[in-house]
C-alpha positions in Angstrom: 0.0 0.1 0.0 1.4 3.5 -1.0 1.2 6.5 1.1 0.5 10.3 0.2 1.5 12.6 3.1 0.0 16.1 2.5 1.0 17.3 5.9 4.8 18.1 5.1 6.4 21.0 6.8 8.4 22.9 3.9 11.6 24.8 4.6 11.4 28.5 5.3 11.2 30.3 1.8 13.6 32.8 3.1 16.2 29.9 3.8 15.5 28.6 0.3 16.2 32.1 -1.3 19.4 32.5 0.8 20.7 29.1 -0.2 19.7 29.7 -3.9 22.9 32.3 -3.8 25.5 29.8 -3.2 26.7 27.0 -5.7 26.2 23.4 -5.1 30.0 23.0 -4.4 29.8 25.8 -1.7 27.0 24.2 0.1 28.4 20.8 -0.1 31.7 21.8 1.3 29.8 24.2 4.1 27.9 21.1 5.5 31.2 18.9 6.1 31.0 17.5 2.6 27.5 15.9 2.7 24.3 16.1 0.9 25.8 15.7 -2.7 23.7 13.3 -4.9 25.8 10.9 -6.9 27.2 12.5 -10.2 25.3 10.2 -12.6 22.6 13.0 -12.1 23.3 15.6 -14.8 21.5 18.7 -16.0 19.4 18.1 -19.1 20.4 21.7 -20.1 23.5 23.6 -18.9 23.4 27.1 -17.3 20.1 26.3 -15.2 20.1 26.7 -11.4 17.3 25.9 -9.0 16.5 26.0 -5.3 13.3 24.8 -3.8 11.9 22.3 -1.3 11.8 18.5 -1.8 8.7 17.0 -3.0 9.8 13.3 -2.8 8.3 10.5 -5.1 9.0 7.0 -5.0 8.3 5.1 -8.2 8.4 1.3 -9.2 10.3 0.2 -12.3 8.6 1.4 -15.4 5.5 3.1 -13.5 5.2 6.7 -13.2 2.0 6.7 -11.3 3.6 8.4 -8.2 4.8 11.4 -10.4 1.1 12.2 -11.2 0.2 11.8 -7.6 3.0 14.3 -6.8 1.5 16.8 -9.2 -1.6 16.8 -7.1 0.3 17.5 -4.0 2.8 20.0 -5.5 3.0 23.6 -4.3 5.0 26.6 -5.8 8.6 26.4 -5.0 8.7 22.6 -4.9 11.5 20.5 -6.5 10.2 17.1 -7.7 12.7 14.5 -6.3 12.2 11.0 -7.9 13.8 7.7 -7.2 12.8 4.2 -8.4 12.6 1.3 -5.9 14.9 -0.4 -8.2 17.2 0.7 -11.1 15.2 1.8 -14.3 16.3 4.2 -17.0 12.9 4.4 -18.6 11.3 7.8 -19.5 9.4 8.5 -16.6 8.8 12.3 -17.2 8.0 14.3 -20.4 6.4 17.4 -21.9 2.9 16.7 -20.6 4.1 16.3 -16.9 6.4 19.2 -17.2 3.5 21.4 -18.3 1.3 20.3 -15.3 4.2 20.8 -12.9 4.9 24.2 -14.3 1.4 25.2 -13.8 1.6 24.3 -10.2 4.6 26.2 -9.6 7.2 23.4 -9.5 10.8 24.7 -10.1 12.4 21.6 -11.4 12.8 18.0 -11.4 15.5 15.7 -9.9 15.2 12.0 -10.9 17.5 9.2 -10.8 16.0 7.6 -13.7 15.1 8.4 -17.4 13.3 11.4 -18.9 12.0 11.8 -22.6 10.8 14.7 -24.7 14.2 16.4 -24.4 13.7 19.0 -27.1 10.4 19.9 -25.8 11.7 20.2 -22.1 14.4 22.3 -23.4 12.2 24.7 -25.4 10.0 24.9 -22.2 12.9 26.0 -20.0 11.8 23.5 -17.4 14.9 22.4 -15.3 15.8 18.6 -15.0 18.5 16.7 -13.5 18.3 13.1 -14.5 20.5 9.9 -14.9 19.3 8.8 -18.2 17.3 9.9 -21.5 15.0 7.4 -22.8 12.1 7.3 -25.1 10.6 4.1 -23.5 7.4 5.2 -21.7 6.0 3.9 -18.6 2.9 2.4 -17.2 0.5 4.1 -14.7 -0.7 1.1 -12.6 1.0 1.0 -9.3 1.9 4.1 -7.4 4.5 4.2 -4.7 4.9 6.6 -1.8 4.7 10.4 -2.1 6.1 12.8 0.3 8.0 10.3 2.4 11.8 10.3 3.2 13.7 8.2 0.4 17.0 7.8 -0.8 17.9 9.4 -4.3 21.2 8.8 -5.7 22.9 7.7 -2.6 21.3 10.6 -0.4 18.6 10.5 2.0 16.0 13.2 1.1 13.2 14.1 3.7 10.1 16.0 2.3 10.5 19.7 2.8 14.3 19.8 2.7 16.0 22.3 0.5 17.3 21.1 -2.9 19.8 23.2 -4.9 21.2 22.2 -8.3 23.4 23.7 -10.8 25.7 22.5 -13.7 28.0 20.8 -10.9 25.1 18.4 -9.6 22.6 18.5 -6.9 22.9 19.0 -3.1 20.3 18.6 -0.3 20.2 20.6 3.1 18.1 19.3 5.7 15.5 21.7 6.7 16.3 22.0 10.3 20.1 22.6 9.2 19.5 25.4 6.8 20.3 28.5 8.9 23.7 27.1 10.1 24.5 25.9 6.6 23.6 29.4 5.3 26.1 31.0 8.0 28.9 28.7 6.9 28.4 29.4 3.2 28.6 33.1 3.9 31.8 32.6 5.8 33.1 30.3 3.3 32.5 33.0 0.3 33.9 35.6 2.5 37.3 33.7 3.0 37.3 32.6 -0.9 36.8 36.4 -1.9 40.0 37.3 0.2 42.0 34.5 -1.2 41.0 35.4 -4.8 42.3 38.8 -4.4 45.4 37.7 -3.1 45.7 34.9 -6.0 45.0 37.6 -8.5 47.8 39.8 -6.9 50.3 36.7 -7.6 50.5 35.0 -4.5 50.7 31.1 -4.7 48.2 28.5 -3.4 51.1 26.6 -1.6 51.6 29.5 0.7 48.1 30.9 0.8 46.5 27.6 1.8 49.5 26.7 4.2 50.1 23.7 1.9 53.8 23.9 1.5 55.2 22.4 4.8 52.1 20.0 4.8 53.3 18.5 1.5 57.0 18.5 2.8 55.9 16.6 5.9 53.9 14.2 3.8 57.2 13.3 1.7 57.4 15.8 -1.0 61.0 16.3 -2.0 61.7 19.8 -3.0 64.9 19.9 -5.3 66.5 23.3 -5.5 70.1 22.7 -6.9 
C-alpha cells in the first residue's frame, strides 16, 4: 500500500532564497561535504540553477503513477525528487508532466532515472537533472509513496528539505540545518573572496593555503639545486 503525506512542513522560503545564492559546491563543502547526490545525475540543459523544497516521489520500475500523484500535492517552489525502488532508465517524465508541474509552480525535477521529450523540455525551460534519457514510456498502474523520506542517488531526502542544483550537480540541505549551513556558506565565500584577491595579485596556493610545509611533511622532495 502506498502513502501520500500532505502534511509536510516545508523549509522556510527565506532559507531557500538564501541558499539559492550559493553554488552546489559551496553548499556541499559548507555542510562537511555531505548531501551531494551521486554525479550520475546531470542537468538536461547547462546553465540552469534551481533551489526549492523537496517533494519526494518513489516510483516502481517502469511505472510513473507516483509522479502524477506528486503533481496533485505540489506547491509553488517545490522541486520534485524522484527515485525508483530498483534501478530503471525508462522515460518517466516528459512534456505533459512538465506542463502540469510548471502550472503548479514546481521549479524543477531531480530524478534518478530517465526522462524523454528532451527537445520540448529544453524549449519549455523546465529544469531537469536526470541519470538517463530514454524514449521508453512507463505504465500508470501502481503508485509508490509520495512525500515520505527516500534515498535518491545515494542521499537521504526528507520532504521539505532544501534542494539546490546547478551544472555541478545536486545537493540537499536538511530543513532543520538550513540556517547553520547558510551562515557557513557566507563565511566560506568571504574567505574565498579574500583568497581570490591575493591569488590575482600573484600569491601562490602553496603558501596561501598553508600547503607547502604540509606537503613536505607528507614526503614531497623539493629539489632546489
